[in-house]
C-alpha positions, -999 to 999 in steps of 0.1 A, spaced: 0 0 0 13 34 -8 11 64 14 -19 80 -3 -39 48 2 -30 45 38 -39 82 44 -73 78 27 -81 46 45 -71 62 78 -93 92 71 -123 69 63 -118 48 95 -116 80 116 -147 94 99 -167 62 105 -155 61 141 -165 98 146 -199 91 130 -205 61 154 -195 83 184 -219 111 173 -248 87 166 -242 70 200 -243 104 217 -274 113 198 -292 81 208 -283 86 244 -295 122 242 -329 111 227 -333 84 254 -325 108 282 -347 136 267 -377 113 264 -371 97 298 -370 131 314 -407 135 307 -414 109 334 -388 120 359 -402 133 393 -400 170 399 -389 188 430 -390 224 441 -358 242 433 -340 275 439 -331 295 408 -297 311 414 -289 324 379 -307 328 346 -292 350 319 -286 351 282 -249 350 275 -229 351 243 -203 325 233 -177 331 208 -162 305 185 -144 309 152 -154 346 150 -190 337 154 -213 347 183 -239 323 196 -262 330 225 -276 306 251 -294 307 284 -270 301 313 -289 288 343 -278 276 377 -302 262 403 -301 240 434 -325 214 448 -326 190 476 -335 153 475 -336 132 507 -316 158 525 -288 160 499 -283 193 481 -277 191 443 -268 218 418 -278 218 381 -273 239 350 -295 222 324 -323 243 308 -335 214 286 -319 182 274 -306 189 239 -307 227 243 -279 246 227 -270 280 215 -278 298 183 -268 331 166 -302 346 172 -306 362 207 -343 365 207 -354 328 212 -329 327 242 -344 359 256 -378 343 253 -366 311 271 -351 332 298 -384 351 303 -402 318 304 -380 306 332 -383 338 352 -421 338 348 -426 304 364 -449 307 394 -433 277 410 -397 269 401 -393 231 399 -368 208 382 -371 172 370 -344 149 382 -333 114 373 -343 92 403 -314 67 395 -290 96 393 -304 126 412 -275 148 402 -289 148 367 -317 173 363 -334 197 339 -358 226 341 -378 216 311 -384 181 299 -375 179 262 -408 177 245 -397 189 211 -371 184 185 -341 196 206 -331 161 215 -328 149 179 -302 174 168 -271 154 176 -286 122 161 -295 140 129 -261 155 127 -246 119 131 -268 106 103 -257 134 80 -220 127 90 -224 90 82 -242 98 49 -213 121 39 -188 94 49 -206 67 28 -208 90 -2 -171 98 2 -163 61 5 -183 54 -27 -164 81 -46 -130 68 -33 -139 33 -44 -151 44 -78 -121 66 -85 -95 42 -72 -107 13 -92 -112 -8 -60 -149 -6 -65 -148 -23 -99 -124 -49 -86 -149 -57 -58 -177 -59 -83 -157 -82 -105 -149 -104 -76 -186 -106 -66 -197 -117 -100 
C-alpha cells in the first residue's frame, strides 16, 4: 500500500469512528430527553438565569445560562441544564424568550433522574431539541458513505470488488 492509500483509509476509518460516536451520543440524548418527561419533579431555587454570548471561530452564539439548586432526601444538588438537547444559536431572541419563560414560572421546579439525582433539567424535552445530535450523526455518516463510494469508484477498487462478486 502506498502512502496515499494509507492516508485515505485512515481518514475513512476515523470518519466512520466519529460518526459512530456522534450517533451513539445522539441516541443517548434522545433516550434521556424522552425519559425526562417521566422524571419526578422537586422544588428548586433558581440562582442564575441569563442570556450569554459564546464566541467560537469569529461567530457569536447565544444561550441561556442557568444555575439552580434542589434537595432530595436531605442532599443538596446543583444543576445547570435548561432542557436536554438545548444549545445556542446566533439569534438572541429565542434565548431571551426562554429566559423570560424561566423567570415567569410561578413555582420553580426541576425534573431529576431518580437513578442519578445529580442529573436534572428545568424543562423536559418535548420537542425536536433532543434529535439534533442524532440527525447530525446521520448526516455525517451519509457524507462518509458518499465519500467512500467516490473513493472506491475513483481508485478502481470498486470495480475490482464488483468483478470479484460476479
